[in-house]
MDAnalysis code that builds the backbone (N, CA, C; Angstrom):
import MDAnalysis as mda
import numpy as np

u = mda.Universe.empty(429, n_residues=143, atom_resindex=np.repeat(np.arange(143), 3), trajectory=True)
u.add_TopologyAttr("name", ["N", "CA", "C"] * 143)
u.add_TopologyAttr("resid", np.arange(1, 144))
u.add_TopologyAttr("resname", ["UNK", "UNK", "UNK", "UNK", "UNK", "UNK", "UNK", "UNK", "UNK", "UNK", "UNK", "UNK", "UNK", "UNK", "UNK", "UNK", "UNK", "UNK", "UNK", "UNK", "UNK", "UNK", "UNK", "UNK", "UNK", "UNK", "UNK", "UNK", "UNK", "UNK", "UNK", "UNK", "UNK", "UNK", "UNK", "UNK", "UNK", "UNK", "UNK", "UNK", "UNK", "UNK", "UNK", "UNK", "UNK", "UNK", "UNK", "UNK", "UNK", "UNK", "UNK", "UNK", "UNK", "UNK", "UNK", "UNK", "UNK", "UNK", "UNK", "UNK", "UNK", "UNK", "UNK", "UNK", "UNK", "UNK", "UNK", "UNK", "UNK", "UNK", "UNK", "UNK", "UNK", "UNK", "UNK", "UNK", "UNK", "UNK", "UNK", "UNK", "UNK", "UNK", "UNK", "UNK", "UNK", "UNK", "UNK", "UNK", "UNK", "UNK", "UNK", "UNK", "UNK", "UNK", "UNK", "UNK", "UNK", "UNK", "UNK", "UNK", "UNK", "UNK", "UNK", "UNK", "UNK", "UNK", "UNK", "UNK", "UNK", "UNK", "UNK", "UNK", "UNK", "UNK", "UNK", "UNK", "UNK", "UNK", "UNK", "UNK", "UNK", "UNK", "UNK", "UNK", "UNK", "UNK", "UNK", "UNK", "UNK", "UNK", "UNK", "UNK", "UNK", "UNK", "UNK", "UNK", "UNK", "UNK", "UNK", "UNK", "UNK", "UNK", "UNK"])
u.atoms.positions = np.array([
    [9.593, 45.184, -45.865],
    [8.623, 44.434, -45.986],
    [7.326, 45.272, -44.981],
    [6.373, 44.454, -45.416],
    [4.970, 45.493, -45.262],
    [4.509, 44.924, -43.750],
    [3.906, 45.539, -43.291],
    [3.053, 45.343, -41.983],
    [2.712, 43.961, -42.049],
    [1.993, 43.744, -42.685],
    [0.659, 42.090, -43.043],
    [2.204, 40.960, -42.911],
    [3.337, 40.960, -43.666],
    [4.201, 40.155, -43.779],
    [5.047, 40.130, -42.231],
    [5.163, 41.377, -41.739],
    [6.242, 41.184, -40.769],
    [5.084, 40.578, -39.686],
    [3.975, 40.690, -39.245],
    [2.938, 40.442, -38.833],
    [2.848, 38.867, -38.585],
    [2.790, 38.692, -40.011],
    [2.693, 37.003, -40.330],
    [3.620, 36.048, -40.338],
    [4.854, 36.603, -40.229],
    [6.315, 35.694, -39.905],
    [6.388, 35.793, -38.368],
    [6.396, 37.056, -37.731],
    [6.548, 37.098, -36.499],
    [5.477, 35.948, -35.487],
    [4.157, 36.045, -36.077],
    [3.174, 34.845, -35.248],
    [3.548, 33.818, -35.860],
    [4.124, 33.340, -37.072],
    [4.466, 31.853, -37.515],
    [5.846, 31.293, -36.690],
    [6.325, 32.173, -36.338],
    [8.168, 32.137, -35.550],
    [7.333, 31.614, -34.028],
    [6.644, 32.629, -33.610],
    [6.255, 32.425, -32.073],
    [5.396, 31.454, -31.707],
    [4.585, 30.710, -33.081],
    [3.905, 29.171, -32.744],
    [5.438, 28.730, -33.149],
    [5.916, 28.350, -33.810],
    [6.871, 27.508, -33.908],
    [7.887, 27.435, -32.809],
    [8.035, 28.267, -31.970],
    [8.516, 28.358, -30.759],
    [8.179, 28.181, -29.814],
    [6.843, 28.300, -29.820],
    [6.081, 27.527, -28.715],
    [5.561, 25.832, -28.586],
    [5.793, 25.680, -30.435],
    [5.254, 24.020, -30.334],
    [5.861, 23.436, -29.239],
    [7.781, 23.418, -29.040],
    [8.270, 22.332, -28.282],
    [7.362, 22.297, -26.691],
    [7.407, 23.665, -26.392],
    [6.518, 23.946, -24.662],
    [4.954, 23.079, -24.804],
    [4.537, 23.157, -25.796],
    [3.384, 22.765, -25.712],
    [3.209, 21.298, -25.959],
    [3.991, 20.855, -26.641],
    [4.480, 19.104, -26.646],
    [4.771, 19.015, -25.095],
    [5.420, 19.295, -24.775],
    [6.025, 19.133, -23.041],
    [4.856, 19.066, -22.398],
    [4.141, 19.994, -22.357],
    [2.779, 19.923, -21.248],
    [2.091, 18.838, -21.213],
    [2.114, 17.858, -22.381],
    [1.410, 16.430, -22.328],
    [1.579, 15.775, -21.269],
    [2.923, 15.659, -21.228],
    [3.573, 14.588, -20.301],
    [3.613, 15.061, -18.700],
    [3.600, 13.843, -18.154],
    [3.750, 14.003, -16.598],
    [5.007, 14.340, -16.167],
    [5.828, 14.168, -16.858],
    [7.355, 14.740, -16.333],
    [7.613, 15.855, -17.149],
    [6.964, 17.075, -17.360],
    [7.070, 18.442, -18.137],
    [7.847, 19.048, -17.346],
    [8.633, 19.701, -18.411],
    [9.572, 20.719, -17.782],
    [10.726, 20.318, -17.414],
    [10.839, 18.826, -16.877],
    [12.184, 18.250, -15.883],
    [12.630, 17.124, -16.342],
    [12.119, 16.868, -17.633],
    [12.659, 15.317, -17.626],
    [12.625, 14.205, -16.632],
    [13.646, 13.369, -16.566],
    [13.656, 12.033, -15.613],
    [13.965, 12.810, -14.065],
    [14.404, 13.985, -14.257],
    [14.750, 14.459, -12.741],
    [13.993, 14.858, -11.676],
    [12.618, 14.805, -12.180],
    [11.411, 15.031, -11.287],
    [9.908, 14.624, -11.609],
    [8.670, 14.573, -10.982],
    [7.438, 14.246, -11.781],
    [6.654, 15.594, -11.980],
    [6.942, 16.859, -11.239],
    [6.470, 18.161, -11.289],
    [7.362, 18.964, -11.501],
    [7.253, 19.829, -12.586],
    [7.794, 20.872, -12.834],
    [7.157, 22.145, -12.497],
    [7.701, 23.307, -12.285],
    [7.397, 24.746, -12.072],
    [7.610, 25.457, -13.047],
    [6.355, 26.205, -13.500],
    [6.611, 27.518, -14.508],
    [6.623, 28.431, -13.802],
    [6.255, 30.149, -14.003],
    [6.413, 31.060, -13.418],
    [5.034, 31.099, -12.490],
    [4.147, 30.672, -12.958],
    [2.766, 30.488, -12.140],
    [1.858, 29.227, -12.147],
    [2.532, 27.960, -12.350],
    [1.814, 27.405, -12.124],
    [2.876, 25.618, -12.012],
    [2.047, 24.272, -11.422],
    [2.831, 23.352, -11.319],
    [2.040, 22.740, -12.478],
    [3.415, 22.058, -13.109],
    [3.085, 21.317, -14.457],
    [3.130, 19.411, -14.190],
    [2.671, 18.674, -13.766],
    [1.014, 18.516, -14.329],
    [0.545, 19.130, -13.160],
    [-0.903, 19.715, -12.842],
    [-1.293, 20.512, -11.801],
    [-1.597, 19.495, -10.910],
    [-2.114, 18.284, -11.681],
    [-2.372, 17.329, -10.411],
    [-2.003, 15.974, -11.315],
    [-1.360, 15.212, -10.146],
    [-0.533, 13.856, -10.336],
    [-1.063, 12.507, -9.632],
    [-1.254, 11.112, -9.995],
    [-1.888, 10.370, -9.125],
    [-0.249, 9.420, -9.465],
    [-0.158, 9.163, -8.088],
    [0.682, 8.091, -7.680],
    [-0.052, 6.783, -6.802],
    [1.227, 5.698, -6.176],
    [0.444, 4.791, -5.523],
    [1.133, 5.291, -4.087],
    [0.598, 4.603, -3.290],
    [1.071, 4.754, -1.512],
    [2.324, 4.458, -1.650],
    [3.124, 4.785, -1.327],
    [4.577, 4.596, -0.940],
    [5.558, 5.700, -1.881],
    [4.880, 6.308, -3.107],
    [5.695, 6.730, -3.883],
    [6.178, 8.080, -3.561],
    [7.670, 8.123, -3.951],
    [8.168, 9.668, -3.531],
    [7.779, 10.500, -5.089],
    [7.244, 11.583, -4.825],
    [7.219, 12.827, -5.823],
    [8.244, 13.655, -5.723],
    [8.834, 14.129, -6.858],
    [9.899, 14.849, -7.000],
    [9.574, 16.145, -7.689],
    [8.968, 17.656, -6.716],
    [9.272, 19.013, -7.363],
    [10.514, 19.213, -7.747],
    [10.653, 19.775, -9.016],
    [11.560, 20.776, -9.457],
    [11.263, 22.311, -9.980],
    [11.875, 23.151, -9.413],
    [12.118, 24.818, -9.830],
    [12.450, 24.947, -11.168],
    [11.718, 24.699, -12.040],
    [12.202, 24.723, -13.487],
    [11.870, 26.384, -13.795],
    [11.513, 27.303, -13.188],
    [11.227, 28.383, -14.111],
    [12.165, 29.225, -13.068],
    [12.089, 30.731, -13.311],
    [12.919, 31.929, -13.119],
    [12.889, 32.462, -11.847],
    [11.698, 31.870, -11.156],
    [11.460, 32.407, -9.875],
    [11.461, 31.171, -8.949],
    [11.312, 31.638, -7.286],
    [11.583, 31.143, -6.068],
    [10.054, 30.535, -6.213],
    [9.931, 29.306, -5.695],
    [8.449, 28.734, -5.557],
    [8.470, 27.909, -4.188],
    [7.438, 27.631, -3.274],
    [7.365, 26.836, -2.233],
    [6.391, 25.586, -3.080],
    [6.858, 24.226, -2.051],
    [5.345, 23.334, -2.251],
    [5.255, 23.296, -0.512],
    [3.761, 23.704, -0.531],
    [3.451, 23.803, 0.798],
    [2.102, 23.269, 1.140],
    [1.482, 21.910, 1.951],
    [0.498, 21.528, 1.823],
    [-0.429, 21.946, 2.416],
    [-1.931, 22.516, 2.032],
    [-2.860, 22.823, 2.191],
    [-3.362, 22.188, 3.757],
    [-3.195, 22.185, 5.045],
    [-3.283, 21.510, 6.231],
    [-4.715, 20.663, 6.358],
    [-5.634, 21.849, 5.757],
    [-7.294, 21.441, 5.868],
    [-7.374, 20.612, 4.623],
    [-6.420, 19.992, 3.893],
    [-6.938, 19.642, 2.438],
    [-6.051, 18.373, 1.960],
    [-5.410, 17.571, 3.072],
    [-4.796, 16.386, 2.756],
    [-5.297, 15.441, 3.721],
    [-5.216, 13.960, 3.601],
    [-5.865, 13.134, 4.399],
    [-5.838, 13.460, 6.328],
    [-6.711, 12.887, 6.972],
    [-6.269, 13.174, 8.403],
    [-5.127, 12.658, 8.580],
    [-4.766, 10.993, 8.292],
    [-3.543, 10.699, 9.147],
    [-2.462, 10.857, 8.171],
    [-2.348, 11.773, 6.806],
    [-1.452, 12.073, 6.439],
    [-0.039, 12.909, 7.070],
    [1.250, 12.982, 6.607],
    [2.268, 13.412, 7.345],
    [2.334, 14.927, 5.935],
    [2.426, 15.867, 6.929],
    [2.138, 17.024, 6.517],
    [3.132, 17.469, 5.525],
    [3.583, 18.015, 4.476],
    [4.452, 18.113, 3.843],
    [4.812, 19.580, 3.410],
    [5.773, 20.318, 3.502],
    [6.340, 21.705, 2.860],
    [7.409, 21.703, 2.322],
    [8.187, 22.597, 1.713],
    [9.470, 22.768, 1.353],
    [9.968, 23.296, 2.413],
    [10.983, 23.383, 3.059],
    [11.478, 23.986, 4.062],
    [11.470, 23.093, 5.593],
    [10.767, 22.399, 5.369],
    [10.642, 21.191, 6.362],
    [9.376, 21.580, 7.565],
    [8.511, 22.719, 6.959],
    [7.609, 22.718, 8.649],
    [6.857, 22.012, 8.815],
    [6.708, 22.131, 10.375],
    [5.134, 21.358, 10.549],
    [4.008, 21.502, 10.379],
    [3.478, 22.839, 9.909],
    [2.334, 23.223, 9.501],
    [2.323, 23.945, 8.750],
    [1.016, 24.545, 8.247],
    [0.958, 25.253, 6.965],
    [0.860, 26.907, 7.476],
    [0.875, 27.208, 8.402],
    [1.413, 28.581, 9.238],
    [2.583, 28.717, 9.502],
    [3.319, 27.819, 10.102],
    [4.503, 27.855, 10.015],
    [5.220, 28.074, 8.676],
    [4.847, 27.214, 7.948],
    [5.148, 27.463, 6.431],
    [5.037, 28.971, 5.925],
    [4.148, 29.384, 6.029],
    [3.294, 30.537, 5.620],
    [4.443, 31.931, 6.144],
    [4.132, 31.546, 7.919],
    [5.135, 32.748, 8.582],
    [6.685, 32.677, 7.800],
    [7.116, 31.819, 7.868],
    [8.718, 31.687, 7.212],
    [8.713, 32.633, 6.120],
    [7.620, 32.255, 4.720],
    [7.875, 32.681, 4.036],
    [7.742, 34.239, 3.469],
    [7.053, 34.724, 4.672],
    [6.754, 36.178, 4.465],
    [7.741, 36.471, 5.868],
    [8.379, 36.184, 6.246],
    [9.500, 36.849, 7.149],
    [10.894, 37.017, 6.625],
    [11.024, 35.582, 5.959],
    [12.324, 35.831, 5.224],
    [12.550, 34.888, 4.164],
    [11.414, 34.597, 3.470],
    [11.427, 33.720, 1.954],
    [11.782, 31.874, 2.183],
    [11.405, 31.660, 3.810],
    [11.825, 30.596, 4.493],
    [10.707, 29.592, 3.546],
    [11.460, 28.252, 3.196],
    [11.056, 27.296, 2.217],
    [10.841, 27.372, 0.899],
    [11.486, 28.187, 0.353],
    [11.923, 28.822, -1.059],
    [12.823, 27.759, -1.440],
    [12.519, 27.132, -2.766],
    [13.032, 26.275, -3.426],
    [13.596, 26.878, -4.636],
    [15.291, 26.921, -4.688],
    [15.695, 28.151, -5.457],
    [15.762, 27.417, -7.135],
    [15.747, 28.189, -8.115],
    [15.804, 27.693, -9.606],
    [16.992, 26.563, -9.647],
    [16.335, 25.456, -10.269],
    [16.489, 24.162, -10.394],
    [16.990, 23.114, -9.802],
    [16.488, 23.699, -8.141],
    [16.206, 23.180, -6.887],
    [15.352, 21.796, -7.098],
    [15.282, 20.792, -6.200],
    [14.276, 20.078, -6.059],
    [13.751, 19.765, -4.731],
    [12.744, 19.538, -4.337],
    [11.699, 18.930, -3.197],
    [10.878, 17.712, -3.372],
    [11.229, 16.521, -2.572],
    [10.922, 15.800, -2.503],
    [9.900, 15.099, -1.539],
    [8.846, 14.206, -1.622],
    [7.867, 14.102, -0.357],
    [7.412, 12.521, -0.686],
    [7.721, 11.810, 0.090],
    [6.873, 10.426, 0.124],
    [5.583, 9.923, 1.042],
    [4.493, 9.835, -0.224],
    [2.958, 9.707, 0.130],
    [3.060, 8.622, 0.751],
    [2.175, 8.462, 1.968],
    [2.206, 7.081, 2.419],
    [0.930, 6.714, 2.834],
    [-0.256, 7.884, 2.238],
    [-1.731, 7.616, 2.820],
    [-2.324, 7.814, 1.748],
    [-3.376, 7.203, 1.745],
    [-4.047, 7.449, 0.055],
    [-5.219, 8.195, 0.433],
    [-5.365, 8.844, -0.910],
    [-6.741, 10.218, -0.766],
    [-5.617, 11.349, -1.783],
    [-6.679, 12.272, -1.587],
    [-6.184, 13.688, -2.389],
    [-5.046, 14.774, -1.360],
    [-4.227, 15.077, -1.780],
    [-3.398, 16.095, -1.108],
    [-3.125, 17.291, -1.913],
    [-3.689, 18.481, -1.475],
    [-3.980, 19.918, -2.422],
    [-2.536, 20.518, -1.312],
    [-1.796, 21.514, -2.604],
    [-0.472, 22.155, -1.849],
    [-0.924, 23.449, -2.959],
    [0.150, 24.548, -2.823],
    [-0.011, 25.300, -3.269],
    [1.738, 26.496, -2.992],
    [1.869, 26.799, -4.045],
    [2.809, 28.033, -3.986],
    [2.670, 29.030, -3.126],
    [3.123, 29.139, -2.027],
    [2.572, 30.860, -1.153],
    [3.124, 31.702, -2.220],
    [3.800, 32.039, -2.619],
    [4.008, 33.367, -3.339],
    [2.779, 33.534, -4.724],
    [2.855, 32.588, -5.276],
    [2.134, 32.909, -6.249],
    [0.803, 32.324, -6.026],
    [0.360, 31.916, -4.914],
    [-1.049, 31.486, -4.363],
    [-2.363, 32.187, -5.071],
    [-2.417, 33.560, -5.165],
    [-2.892, 34.557, -5.597],
    [-3.326, 34.347, -7.055],
    [-1.768, 33.915, -8.143],
    [-1.992, 33.619, -9.086],
    [-2.928, 32.231, -9.567],
    [-2.918, 31.503, -8.752],
    [-3.811, 30.234, -9.035],
    [-2.652, 28.888, -9.242],
    [-1.283, 29.186, -8.390],
    [-0.618, 28.121, -8.640],
    [-0.829, 27.081, -7.058],
    [-1.639, 25.897, -7.540],
    [-1.936, 25.237, -6.714],
    [-2.016, 23.804, -7.318],
    [-1.601, 23.027, -6.778],
    [-1.885, 21.417, -7.135],
    [-2.328, 20.312, -6.203],
    [-2.295, 19.284, -6.952],
    [-2.735, 18.189, -6.119],
    [-2.279, 16.948, -6.322],
    [-1.927, 16.005, -5.354],
    [-1.799, 14.582, -5.557],
    [-2.622, 13.973, -5.061],
    [-2.795, 12.984, -6.228],
    [-3.937, 11.846, -5.937],
    [-3.004, 10.724, -5.386],
    [-3.347, 9.973, -4.164],
    [-2.547, 8.617, -3.941],
    [-3.505, 7.737, -3.797],
    [-3.079, 6.846, -4.732],
    [-4.230, 5.453, -4.460],
    [-3.438, 4.226, -3.842],
    [-4.259, 3.142, -3.590],
    [-3.856, 1.964, -2.731],
    [-2.822, 1.321, -3.820],
])
């Protein structure tokens, strides 16, 4: 097989293999079926932004092969909102300290974390170990 034929067939096989992944990314329950609202790839929440109503519970599922966290940015949630973080921490600094001390708050592969949103507004969050790579998300809660 010549080089051009090989490269063409590899490219076609890659495109076909990825087509299922690309189709999944257009839904709000990407990577996790009915089991969750937000899946986690190696370096992103899928979807990165989700709109829910007051009183809705959001379920994140670690659908990648790496440990992740869900950690609210303390200064980027509504003032009256309950703080949320995998591991049950009361604040962002406690969650960060726990992660760097002992991987506290890690959501193992295949496991979930959930939080019920009671206050309308934007609730921004991060995966601490993948923050530098841009793994952030936002929940928009409407009345």
